[in-house]
C-alpha positions in Angstrom: 62.6 69.0 141.3 64.8 66.2 142.7 65.6 63.3 140.4 64.8 59.7 141.5 67.6 57.2 141.6 65.2 54.1 141.2 65.1 54.1 137.4 68.9 54.6 137.3 69.5 51.8 139.9 67.7 49.3 137.6 70.2 50.0 134.9 73.2 49.1 137.1 74.3 45.5 136.3 75.7 43.9 139.5 74.7 40.3 139.5 78.0 38.7 138.5 80.0 40.5 141.2 77.8 39.7 144.2 80.3 37.2 145.7 83.1 39.7 145.9 80.6 42.2 147.4 79.7 39.8 150.2 83.3 38.9 150.8 84.1 42.6 151.1 81.3 43.2 153.5 82.3 40.3 155.7 85.9 41.4 155.7 85.0 44.9 156.5 83.0 43.8 159.5 85.7 41.5 160.8 88.4 44.2 160.4 86.4 46.8 162.1 85.6 44.4 165.0 89.3 43.6 165.5 90.3 47.2 165.3 87.7 48.3 167.8 88.6 45.5 170.2 92.2 46.5 170.1 91.4 50.1 171.0 89.1 48.9 173.9 91.8 46.6 175.3 94.2 49.6 175.2 91.7 51.5 177.3 91.3 48.5 179.7 95.1 48.2 180.2 95.3 51.9 181.2 92.4 51.5 183.6 93.8 48.4 185.2 97.3 49.8 185.6 95.9 53.1 187.0 94.2 51.2 189.7 97.3 49.2 190.6 99.7 52.1 191.1 99.9 53.4 194.6 101.1 57.0 194.6 101.9 59.6 197.1 101.5 63.3 196.1 100.9 62.2 192.5 104.4 60.8 192.0 106.2 57.5 192.0 109.7 57.1 193.5 112.0 54.5 192.0 115.4 53.4 193.3 118.0 53.1 190.5 121.4 51.3 190.5 124.0 50.4 188.0 124.2 46.7 187.2 127.3 45.1 188.7 128.8 42.2 186.7 132.0 40.2 186.9 133.6 42.4 184.3 132.9 45.8 186.0 133.5 44.7 189.7 135.8 47.2 191.4 135.4 49.8 188.6 133.8 52.8 190.3 133.0 54.7 187.1 130.9 51.7 185.8 129.1 50.9 189.1 128.6 54.4 190.6 126.6 57.3 189.4 128.4 60.6 188.7 127.0 64.1 188.5 126.9 63.8 184.7 124.6 60.7 185.0 122.3 62.7 187.3 122.2 65.6 184.9 121.3 63.2 182.0 118.4 61.7 184.0 117.2 65.1 185.0 117.1 66.2 181.3 114.5 63.6 180.4 110.9 64.8 180.1 109.5 61.6 181.7 111.6 62.2 184.9 110.5 65.0 187.2 113.5 64.9 189.6 116.5 62.9 190.6 118.2 62.7 194.0 121.2 60.6 195.0 121.4 58.5 198.2 124.6 59.8 199.8 126.2 57.0 201.8 128.9 57.1 204.5 132.5 56.4 203.3 133.9 55.3 206.6 133.2 52.4 209.1 130.4 52.6 211.5 129.3 50.4 214.4 125.8 50.2 215.9 125.1 48.9 219.4 122.0 48.8 221.5 123.6 49.7 224.7 122.3 48.1 227.9 118.7 47.8 226.5 119.6 45.5 223.5 123.1 44.1 224.1 124.3 43.7 220.5 126.9 45.2 218.2 127.0 45.2 214.4 128.6 47.1 211.6 126.2 49.2 209.7 125.9 52.0 207.1 124.0 55.3 207.0 122.6 57.1 204.0 120.9 60.4 203.4 118.7 61.9 200.7 117.0 65.2 200.1 114.1 65.6 202.6 111.5 66.1 199.8 112.2 62.5 198.6 111.3 61.0 202.0 107.7 60.2 202.7 107.8 60.8 206.5 110.0 63.6 207.7 109.4 64.7 211.3 110.2 68.3 212.3 113.1 67.2 214.5 114.9 65.5 211.6 117.8 68.0 211.6 121.4 68.0 212.6 124.2 70.6 213.1 127.8 70.3 214.0 128.4 69.7 217.7 125.0 68.0 218.2 125.4 64.5 219.8 121.9 63.3 219.2 121.5 61.9 215.7 118.0 61.7 214.3 117.3 58.5 212.3 114.5 57.4 209.9 114.5 53.6 209.4 113.0 51.6 206.6 109.9 49.7 207.8 111.3 46.6 206.2 114.3 46.7 208.5 112.1 46.5 211.6 110.3 43.5 210.0 113.6 41.8 209.4 114.7 42.4 213.0 111.5 41.0 214.4 111.9 37.9 212.2 115.3 36.9 213.5 115.2 38.5 217.0 113.6 35.4 218.8 116.3 33.1 217.5 118.9 35.3 219.3 116.9 35.7 222.5 115.7 39.2 221.7 112.1 40.2 222.0 110.1 41.5 219.1 109.6 45.2 219.3 106.9 47.6 218.1 107.5 50.8 216.2 106.7 52.8 219.4 109.2 50.8 221.4 111.9 51.1 218.7 111.4 54.9 218.6 112.0 55.0 222.4 115.3 53.0 222.4 118.5 55.0 222.0 121.2 53.4 220.0 124.9 54.1 220.0 126.6 54.9 216.7 130.4 54.8 216.7 132.1 56.4 213.7 135.7 55.3 213.0 137.9 57.6 211.0 140.6 56.6 208.5 143.3 58.2 210.8 142.3 56.2 213.9 140.0 58.8 215.3 136.4 57.9 216.4 133.4 59.5 217.9 130.1 58.2 219.4 126.7 59.6 218.7 123.4 58.7 220.3 120.9 57.8 217.6 117.2 58.1 218.0 114.6 56.6 215.6 112.1 59.4 214.8 110.1 57.8 212.0 109.8 54.9 209.6 109.7 55.1 205.8 107.9 52.8 203.4 109.6 54.4 200.4 113.3 54.1 200.9 115.1 50.8 202.0 117.8 52.4 204.1 118.8 53.9 207.4 118.5 57.7 206.8 120.1 60.5 208.7 120.2 64.3 207.9 122.3 65.2 204.8 124.2 67.8 206.9 125.5 65.0 209.1 126.6 62.8 206.2 128.5 65.6 204.5 130.2 66.6 207.7 131.0 63.0 208.7 132.3 61.9 205.3 134.8 64.9 205.4 135.9 64.2 208.9 136.0 60.4 209.1 136.3 59.5 205.5 138.6 62.3 204.5 136.6 63.5 201.5 133.1 64.5 200.5 131.1 61.9 198.5 130.8 62.8 194.8 129.8 59.4 193.4 126.7 57.5 194.4 125.6 53.9 194.5 121.9 54.6 194.3 119.7 57.3 192.9 116.0 57.9 193.4 113.9 58.9 190.5 110.7 61.0 190.9 108.2 60.4 188.1 104.5 60.8 187.4 104.4 57.2 186.1 106.8 54.4 187.1 105.2 52.3 184.3 106.0 54.8 181.6 107.3 52.7 178.7 109.7 55.5 177.6 111.2 55.5 181.1 111.6 51.8 181.2 113.1 51.6 177.7 115.6 54.4 178.6 116.6 52.6 181.8 117.1 49.4 179.9 119.2 51.1 177.3 121.4 52.5 180.1 121.6 49.1 181.7 120.3 50.5 185.0 118.6 48.2 187.5 115.3 49.2 189.2 112.8 47.8 191.6 111.1 45.1 189.4 108.1 44.9 191.7 107.5 48.6 191.4 107.5 48.5 187.6 106.2 45.0 186.8 103.0 46.4 185.6 104.9 48.6 183.1 106.6 45.5 181.7 103.2 43.8 181.3 101.9 47.0 179.8 104.6 47.0 177.2 103.9 43.4 176.2 100.1 43.8 176.1 100.4 47.1 174.2 102.6 45.3 171.6 100.0 42.5 171.3 97.0 44.7 170.9 98.9 47.2 168.6 99.5 44.2 166.3 95.9 43.2 166.6 94.8 46.7 165.7 97.1 46.9 162.7 95.9 43.5 161.5 92.3 44.7 161.8 93.1 47.9 159.8 94.8 45.8 157.1 91.6 43.7 156.8 89.5 46.9 156.5 91.8 48.2 153.8 91.7 44.8 151.9 87.9 44.8 152.2 87.6 48.3 150.8 89.9 47.3 147.9 87.8 44.2 147.2 84.7 46.3 147.2 86.3 48.8 144.9 86.9 46.0 142.4 83.3 45.1 142.7 82.3 48.8 141.9 84.7 48.9 139.0 83.1 45.7 137.6 79.5 47.0 138.1 80.4 50.3 136.3 82.3 48.5 133.5 79.3 46.2 132.9 76.9 49.2 133.0 79.1 51.4 130.9 76.7 51.8 127.9 73.7 52.6 130.2 75.8 55.1 132.2 77.0 56.8 129.0 73.4 57.2 127.9 72.5 58.7 131.3 75.4 61.1 131.0 74.3 62.0 127.4 70.8 62.9 128.5 72.0 65.3 131.2 72.8 63.3 134.4 75.8 64.7 136.2 78.7 62.4 137.2 78.7 64.0 140.7 75.0 63.4 141.1 75.3 59.7 140.0 78.3 59.3 142.3 76.5 60.6 145.3 73.4 58.5 144.6 75.4 55.3 144.1 77.4 55.9 147.3 74.3 56.9 149.3 72.9 53.4 148.6 76.0 52.0 150.4 75.7 54.1 153.5 73.0 52.0 155.2 75.0 48.8 154.4 78.2 50.3 155.8 76.3 51.7 158.8 74.8 48.2 159.5 78.2 46.5 159.2 79.9 48.9 161.6 76.9 48.8 164.0 77.1 45.0 164.2 80.9 45.3 164.8 80.1 47.8 167.6 77.5 45.5 169.2 80.0 42.6 169.0 82.7 44.7 170.6 80.3 45.7 173.4 79.4 42.0 174.0 83.1 41.2 174.1 83.8 44.0 176.6 80.8 42.9 178.7 82.0 39.3 178.7 85.6 40.3 179.6 84.4 42.4 182.5 81.9 40.0 183.9 83.6 36.6 183.4 87.4 37.5 183.4 87.7 40.7 185.4 84.6 40.6 187.6 86.6 41.8 190.7 87.9 44.9 189.0 85.4 47.8 189.6 87.7 50.3 187.7 86.7 48.5 184.5 83.4 49.3 182.7 81.1 46.8 181.1 80.3 49.4 178.4 82.7 50.3 175.6 84.6 53.5 175.8 83.5 56.7 174.0 86.7 56.5 171.9 85.3 53.3 170.3 82.2 55.1 169.2 84.4 57.9 167.7 86.6 55.4 165.9 83.5 53.6 164.4 82.1 56.9 163.1 85.5 57.8 161.6 85.8 54.4 159.9 82.3 54.9 158.5 83.1 58.4 157.1 86.4 57.1 155.6 84.7 54.2 153.9 82.0 56.4 152.4 84.5 59.0 151.3 86.8 56.5 149.6 84.0 54.9 147.7 82.6 58.3 146.7 86.0 59.3 145.3 86.3 56.0 143.5 82.9 56.1 141.9 83.2 59.7 140.9 86.6 59.0 139.3 85.2 56.0 137.3 82.2 58.0 136.1 84.4 60.9 134.8 86.4 58.3 132.8 83.3 57.1 130.9 
């Protein structure tokens, strides 16, 4: 036969501690609301940034350079990347691959021949083909070949079309640019020179450079520059997430410069994560303080009811049974408080989506399932802590 708690409940004297009880309930509700809102905003940040990142093949590619200052100007070791730097970057778990941009170490001159009568000094670079977004089959070169295949940055064509009218040149399309042969004159350090016919085969949106096959760069640097390049001005990092905070922190520590536009969302992410982490910690602190305040209330109730409880224990009531019954009375109250906090969080998320981020379909008006899980965990923790406390106090009587 199960015992009723109603006669026992009437013996519990709780009148004088009702104020602290209500303060603890209000504090618990406020703390849970702040904590759940912080988690939901973390989820929102991830969804917003995920929608902003444009990826190819599931990876981001970031150009990295060493910062040049007045103090390190002219010091190659401090402004160029070595093989040791590349190995260090490759060893990081948040970096999938690293490839150097190998530049020419001799003077080059570009001319448009009779089609576009202009001459200008220029540079050529090369990188592993798997780092280039558009690699045509003909992008290859071997010694003795006069035709030099070229991949040009799309930005370079835009720049040319911007200033071309001022110099009397017509704007040209990608198709026209691909059909115009250019003359590339390589000048060696010993006075030797050689002319190659360059042909634009493709345009790249990933790398801001004029790219040629790596076989040509290695051969030309040895022939015209006198040595093979072993230090590099720029590297390209391949990573699953350009906004990874570990990656950004590491690059900052190394004083490396990167494309700020590519990683600006990661910087915003760092700031927002810090803000909402602080909000979540503050909410948890309020929850802890509320539980402590309620524990004082329970201690006061048990202390004032000590004689009645001693009598109940003397006639055979178990401390475990009393503890379970007392805490069971609190479960509906805690459940109601956390449910109200959940509803308030849902309303805040709905308002945020509809009035602040109405143009962002990747966001949901409903709270994430993680929020529901966190609410259940908080309920279980609150009940468990109070049960342990009541049980401990009853055994002391």
